[in-house]
C-alpha positions, 0 to 999 in steps of 0.5 A: 516421417516429416515433422512440421516445426511450425505446428510443433512450436505452436503446440508448445506455445499454447501448452506453455501459455495454458500452464501459465494461465492455470498457475496464475488462476490457482495463485489468485485463488490461494491469495483470496483464501489467504486474505479470508483466513487472515481477516478471520483470525486477525481482524482490523482494529476499529479506528480510534475516536477523533479528539474532541473539539476543545482538545483540537483547539488547544493543539492548534493554539500550541502549534501556532505558538511553535510556529511563532517561536520558529519564525522569531528564531529564524529572524534573529539568526538572519539578523546575526548573519 
């Protein structure tokens, strides 16, 4: 009885590749099912409304004051050094 090691090796290689492929297909399907279940019971919240333009203008002015204060502090520090 002669056993051809090359053909046996190819059979095991194909069998192993099929097992891994089937496992990955099952894994992808389970992940899709999990995503559907999570989205059903824990939906994403709607994004909050954008701030009004008057509020945004006030925040921009306040940020400008902060930047000016930082620049003044750095300038004073450099004068002392």
